[in-house]
N, C-alpha and C positions, 0 to 999 in steps of 0.2 A: 180789894186784894184778899182780905181775909175771907170774904164771901166765896171767892173762887177757890181758895185753898180748902175751905170747908166742903165744897161740892166735890172736889178731887178726892178728899179723904173718904167721903161717903160712897163715891163710885168704887174706890179700891176695896172698901169694906164689903160692898154689895157683891163685887166680883169674887172676893174671897169666900163669902158665904155660898155663892152659887157653885164655886169650885168644890168646896167642902161637901155640899149636898150631893153633887154629881158623883164624887168619890164614894160617898156612903151608899148611894143607889147602886153603884157598880159592885160594891162589896156584898150588898144584900142579894143582888142577882146571882153572884157566885155561890153564896150560901144556899140559895134556893135550888140551884142546879145539882148540888152534891147528892141529895136523896135520889134524884132521877138517875144519876150515874150509878149509884149503888143498886137501885132496882134493876137497871139494865144488866149489871154484873151478875146479880142473883138469877135473873131470867136466863142469862147465857149459861151459867153453871147448871141450872135445872134442865135446860134443853140438852146440854152435853150428857148429863146423866141419863136422860130419856133415850137419846141416841145410843149410848153405850149399852143400856139395858136391852134395847131392841135388838142390837147386834148380838149380844150375849144369848138372848132368847132364841134368835134365829139360828145361830150356830148350834145351840143345844138341840133344837128341833131337827135340824139337818142331820146332826150326829146320830140322834136317836133313830131317825128313819133309816139312815144308812146301816146302822147295826142290825136293825130288824130285817132289812132286806138281805144283808149279808148272812144273818143267821138262818134265814129261810133258804137261801141259796146253798149254804153248807149242808143243811139238813137234806135238801132234795138230791144232792150229789154224794151223800154219805155212802162210803163203800166199806165193805168188810169181807175178809176171807171166811169162808164157811168153816166153822169149827164146832165139832160135836162132842159133848161130854156124855158118855154112856152112863147107864144106870150104875154100873160098877164104879165109874169115876166119881159120881156124887154119893156113893155109898147108900144106895137105896135098899130098903128092907126087901128081902127076897119074898116074892109072891109066886104062886102057881095058878096061872090063868088057863092052863091047858084044859083042865077038866071043869072049868067054871062055866057059868052061863053068859059070860061076856061075849057078845057077837063079834065076828071077824070083819075086817075091812076087805073091800074088793078093789084091788088096784087095776088100772090107774084111777085115782080119785078125781072127782069132778068139782068138789067144792072145798074151799079152805075157810074155816070159821075162826075168826080172831076174837080173842077175849083177853081179860086181865085177871091176875090171881087175887088182887086186893090184899096182898101181903107186903111186908117190908121190902124195900128195894135193896140192891147190893151193887158193889163196884168191882169186886175181884172174884176169882174162882173159888177161893176158900169160903167166902161169905155166901156166894151164890149157891154153892153145893149145900151149905147148911140150910139156906132158905128153901131150896127145892125139897130137901128132906123133910122140913117142917110142913111144907104143903102136903106131901105124901101122908105124913102122920096125921094131919088134920082131916084129910079125906077118909082115911081108914077109921079113925076114932069117932069123928063127929058125923060124917055122912054114911058110915058103915059100908063103905066101898072096899073091894078087895085090893085096890091100888089107887095111885094118883089118877085123877080123872081126865087129864089132858094127854094128847099124843106127844106133843113137844112143848118146851117152854123156852122163851128167849129172855135171857137175863141181862142185867146191867153191865156185865163184864164183856158183852159183845159175843157171847157164845150160846149155842143151842144145847139144851139139856133134854135128854131122852126121857119120855114119860112112858106111855103105853106103846109108843113106836108105831111102826107101819102095819102091825098085825091085828091089833084089837081096837074096836070102836071106843071113842071117848064117851063120857057121860056128862054132857052139857046141854042145856035146853036148846032146842032147834037143831041139834046135831045128830039125832037118832036115826042115822041111816048108814048103810055100808059104803057110801061114796063120799063121806065128809071127814076131813082131817081138822082137828081142833088144835090150834096153836095159841098158847097163852103167854102174854108179856108179864114177866115177873115184876110186880109193883102195884101201886095204888092209882097213881095218875089222876088225882082229882084236881090238882093245881098245876102240875107240870107234865110236860110231854115225856115219853120214854127217851132215854139217851140216844145220841146219834149212833152209838155202837149198836144199840138194840135195833134201830131202824135199819141200819146197814146189814146187820146179821139176818134180820127177817127177810130182806130182799135176796141175800145170798142163799139163804135156806131154800126159799121158793124156787130160785133159779136152778140150784143143784137138784132139787127134788123133781123138777120137771125134766131136766136133762137125763136123769136116771130112770125116767118112765114111772115114777111114783105118782106124779100128777098128770092128769090129762093136759094136752096142749090147749084146751079150751076151758080150763078150770076157772071158776069164779071165786071172788073174795067177798066174804060177808062178815057182819059183826053179830055177836051174840044178842039175841032178842031181849033177854031179860036184864040187860044193863039198866040200872036205875036212871030214869029220865030226869036227872037234875041238870042244872046249868053247867056243872063241871064235866058231864059226860061228853060234851062237845069237844073237849080237849083230847080225849082218847080217840074219839071218832075221826079227828084230824089225821091220825096215824092211818086209819083204815082208808080214808079218802086218798091219802098220799100213795099208799100201796096200790090202790085201784088205778090211780092215775098213772103210776109208773108202768103198769102192765097193760094199759089201755090199748096200745098199738098192737100187742100180741092178740088181745081179745077181739079186736076189730077184724082180725083175719079169720075168725071162726064163724 
């Protein structure tokens, strides 16, 4: 009897130990799975950040591209009413070219030569008038010329400023003939384009000049040859390319 009772107690004890061991194994298994869950959570968060950053980058690139396209479109359709500031308007120093050796132009002109003044830019009529006057003073004192060397200037306020006008030849390299008009954009333009107002005014000026018979219907647009051949000159040459493209249809008829 006692022997049977002893075996029963041993069986119960053995069962309890097995149960206890099983519970311990289960707990250990749970403890081992926690780092895996945490790693998965970190991975999910990291993936979410990657997705968010990719979306942000994509939106930024799209927005930048859109703004560039919009800017180019606005520039290409920029319009401006023709507005002329006479020599009296910008308070030019009086000069007498009547008895000078400055040759005369012969209208209608067959070529328009575009250049830039390489002087400070301006945004309103008062500033631009002063800048044009400074250009005249520089040409007279430094270059020893009797007057400003350009026929007309296009300023940042979107207006045309009269230089030598339609009567006298300009003094710019590659311009020395009686059939060439020299138009200068007031500014430096090494890193930026002329303003939309300047582009629009240049187009309006050329249209009005042709309609009044000052320019031949088959006139050409060229750039000054002696512009420094630096990487920045391409910026200003974009203006010339734009104006050439704008009048291409008309030129194709000639």
